[in-house]
C-alpha positions, 0 to 999 in steps of 0.5 A, spaced: 494 541 519 500 538 522 505 536 517 511 531 519 517 531 515 520 524 514 525 520 510 524 513 509 522 510 517 527 508 521 524 501 522 524 499 514 528 494 513 530 496 506 535 501 507 540 502 502 542 497 497 539 490 496 544 484 498 542 480 492 547 474 493 542 473 500 536 474 496 538 469 490 539 464 496 531 465 499 528 465 491 533 462 486 529 464 481 531 470 482 538 469 478 535 468 471 535 476 472 540 479 476 546 483 472 551 489 473 548 495 472 552 500 468 556 502 475 558 495 477 552 493 482 548 487 481 541 490 480 535 488 475 531 491 469 527 494 473 523 495 466 522 488 466 515 486 470 517 478 471 523 481 474 520 486 478 515 481 481 521 476 481 524 481 486 518 482 490 517 474 491 525 474 494 524 480 498 518 477 501 521 471 502 528 473 505 526 478 509 519 476 512 518 469 510 513 469 506 511 465 500 507 470 495 506 470 487 501 474 483 499 473 476 501 477 470 497 484 470 496 485 477 498 491 481 506 488 483 507 493 489 514 497 491 516 493 498 520 499 501 515 504 500 508 499 502 512 497 508 514 505 510 506 505 510 505 500 515 511 503 520 507 510 520 501 507 522 504 503 528 507 511 530 501 514 530 498 508 534 502 508 539 500 516 540 494 513 545 498 507 547 504 512 552 509 512 546 508 504 546 507 500 539 501 496 540 502 489 537 498 483 536 492 480 534 487 484 537 489 490 534 485 491 527 487 494 521 481 496 515 485 495 509 480 498 503 482 496 497 487 491 499 488 488 491 491 481 488 498 482 492 495 483 499 502 486 501 500 491 506 496 485 511 502 481 510 507 487 512 503 489 517 502 482 520 510 479 520 511 486 522 506 487 528 502 481 529 496 485 527 490 482 524 486 485 518 480 485 515 480 487 508 476 489 502 475 489 494 471 490 488 475 485 484 472 477 486 479 475 482 483 479 486 480 476 493 480 469 490 489 470 489 489 474 495 486 469 499 490 463 496 497 468 499 493 468 506 492 460 506 499 459 503 502 462 509 497 460 514 494 467 515 486 465 515 486 467 523 489 473 521 487 476 515 479 476 512 477 479 506 471 481 503 467 483 497 465 490 496 460 489 492 457 497 491 463 500 488 461 507 489 462 506 496 468 506 500 465 503 507 458 502 507 455 496 505 461 492 507 462 493 514 458 490 520 456 495 526 459 490 530 465 492 526 470 496 530 478 498 528 484 501 531 486 504 524 483 503 517 489 504 511 488 505 503 492 506 497 487 509 492 486 509 485 489 516 483 489 517 475 481 520 473 482 515 466 485 509 462 488 514 458 490 518 464 494 512 467 498 511 460 500 517 460 503 517 467 506 511 465 510 514 459 512 520 462 515 515 468 519 512 463 521 518 460 523 521 466 528 514 468 530 515 461 527 507 459 525 506 452 518 502 453 511 503 454 511 497 459 508 498 466 513 494 470 509 494 476 503 492 472 495 494 475 488 491 473 483 498 471 481 499 479 487 498 482 489 504 478 484 509 476 477 512 478 472 517 475 475 523 478 482 520 481 484 519 488 481 526 489 473 523 488 476 518 492 478 520 498 473 525 498 468 519 498 472 515 504 472 522 508 464 523 507 462 516 509 468 515 516 464 519 520 459 513 520 465 508 522 467 505 528 475 507 528 480 510 531 484 513 525 483 513 518 488 515 514 490 513 505 496 515 502 495 521 498 500 521 491 499 528 488 500 534 492 496 538 488 490 533 491 491 536 498 487 542 498 481 538 496 482 533 501 483 538 507 477 542 504 473 535 505 476 534 512 474 541 514 466 540 512 466 533 517 470 537 523 474 532 525 478 532 532 485 532 529 488 531 522 495 529 520 500 530 514 506 525 514 510 526 508 514 519 505 519 519 500 523 513 497 528 515 490 524 519 486 518 518 489 514 522 493 508 521 496 504 522 503 499 519 508 493 523 510 490 521 517 484 524 521 481 521 527 474 524 531 
């Protein structure tokens, strides 16, 4: 397996500290949450889910000119890490385009589990002009995401389909005529609701924050599924052989999940498999990609 070690992607717009003066100008309501931290720098309380969501609104408006909002309790994604995934997809696509990143509407991306926040299509469109076909099992999440898409005039670039068979990944939601350059997925990585809650407690303990809140929110299906990320990704791998897509990719949250994922990939005998490490602060993740 090829393993590519990386830091925050060089094209990521979110290097270094945020300029809160500029962010507040793009989203004045952010000023309600900005204060000096223990080091004398402007910051927000990252344990406050409303503050985190408002920061996201400001980031998306300032850096990407995207109007964005989601209801309480839906997953509020950390933008820098999500942007990293998009940029690494662009690098992967450039391999088969003589080192040049393909841009524009003709580049077709499949996003499995788009969520109410619709973050990957929004970033992929604004950075590279790609078009997206997205799936989700939650009708309410799709309704919210479609509202964001319409608000930003992106209905010609982003299409979302309801997956009515939650046990399937690709089957039942794609058509025979569908063709994709690349697919992406941020799978639910916990195995149960209780495990998700314990993960949140550990996170806050490591950050020395006394709260039980989940600052980035998340519906059950966004955070956990039976068997966790290993079961989800193994199902994705199994179904991928029948999908017309050049590259399949997924985030893998836990390094301990990799052996099972590699074993599942070996069974379908892909032409190539790549693993790309990503890191942002204390959070370490990676992308696993394969092609036939």
